[in-house]
Steps between C-alpha positions, in 0.01 A plus 500: 500500500180466300316274743194723523293670233515876471139525615572289811793725589303821440199372693719411797679835482169691488327296773781392732350701785208257521753259657776718639488817713789653308609465140739210448581604144512828310584383150392208282845343534480522879148359494605204287801433723279512806248258345778259414647523851155454655441195281174650377296300250238565235203267476223476243178500701330569833489125561876485451542783753301316766679173423843660527420683822361180649819314402718756678282483813308826477141466616278699265191282535301790646601749228214554256672754273846423363568876484494506881817289519789748526753255357303461177522754218248471218674551165340668199515178295286312756789322668611553860837591653555353847764658725549343840574765758 
């Protein structure tokens, strides 16, 4: 597949319970397949996160901390993975 970086896949695998009540993936391959199926994206900045969420119709205007948005996973390299539930 190769659509997502290893760190994006690992971050989602480690933190998937911030968005889902139960694990949706148990391995890195399952996590990557899930992200592809969910049409997840990686963006470069907080501004890009807010812009993307606004474009898809999600109102986050009252959210002061990006880490409070369950669909957004902060990646170690400073980028953000967005997974729409």
